[in-house]
N, C-alpha and C positions, 0 to 999 in steps of 0.2 A: 455574497457581494464581493466584488473585486475592488481593491484599493491600493494606492501607491503611497509610500511614505516610510518614515523610520520610527514614528511614534504612533501607537494605536491604543485607544482607550476602549475598553469593553464595559458596558453598563448592563448588568445582568439582573433580571427579575427573579427573586427567590421567594416571592410571596406564596401564600397558601394555595393559590390557584395553580401554581406550577407543580403541585403534587398530583394533579388530575391526570388521568390516562388520556392517551391520544387515540381517537377512534375506538375500535373494538379491541385493540391490542392492550397488553398490560404495560406497555412502555409509558412512563410518565414524562411529562413535559420537562421536568428538571433533569431527567436522564438524557434527553435530547440536547438540552442546553449544555450540560457537562461535556458530552461527546463533541459537539460542534465547537465549543470553546477550546477544548483540547486540540482538535484538528487545526483550528485557526492559529493558535499559538505555535504549534509545531511547524506550521508552514511559513512562519516569519523568517526573514533572513537574519543572519547572525548579527548584523549591525542594527537591527530593529529593537526598539524598547516597547514595553506594553505596561498597561495599568488596568487592573480589574476592580470595578466598584460593584458591590452587591446591593440591591435595594429591595425592601419590602415596605415597611412603614417609614423607614429612614434609610439613608445610604451609608454604607460602611466599606472601606477598602478591604479587599480580600486579604486575609491573613494579617490585617492591621498595618500592612505596608503602605506608607504614604509616598513612596518614591517610585519612579519608573524602574521596571525590572528589565 
C-alpha cells in the first residue's frame, strides 16, 4: 500500500495463527510480516516517524517504546 505522510503507525498481528505456514512452503506468516515491516520502515524518508504496536490478546508497543521513532 502506498501512503504519504511523516508519521506511520504499524499494527502487527503476532497471535498464534501467525506461526502457520503459507501455502505448501515452510515460510511462516510471521516471517513475511517481519520482512515486509522491515522493508516498509527502511523505505521511509529520513524525516518520517513510525510507531509499531504488536497485538495478540492485547496490544503492546514494540520494544516497550511509547514514542514515535
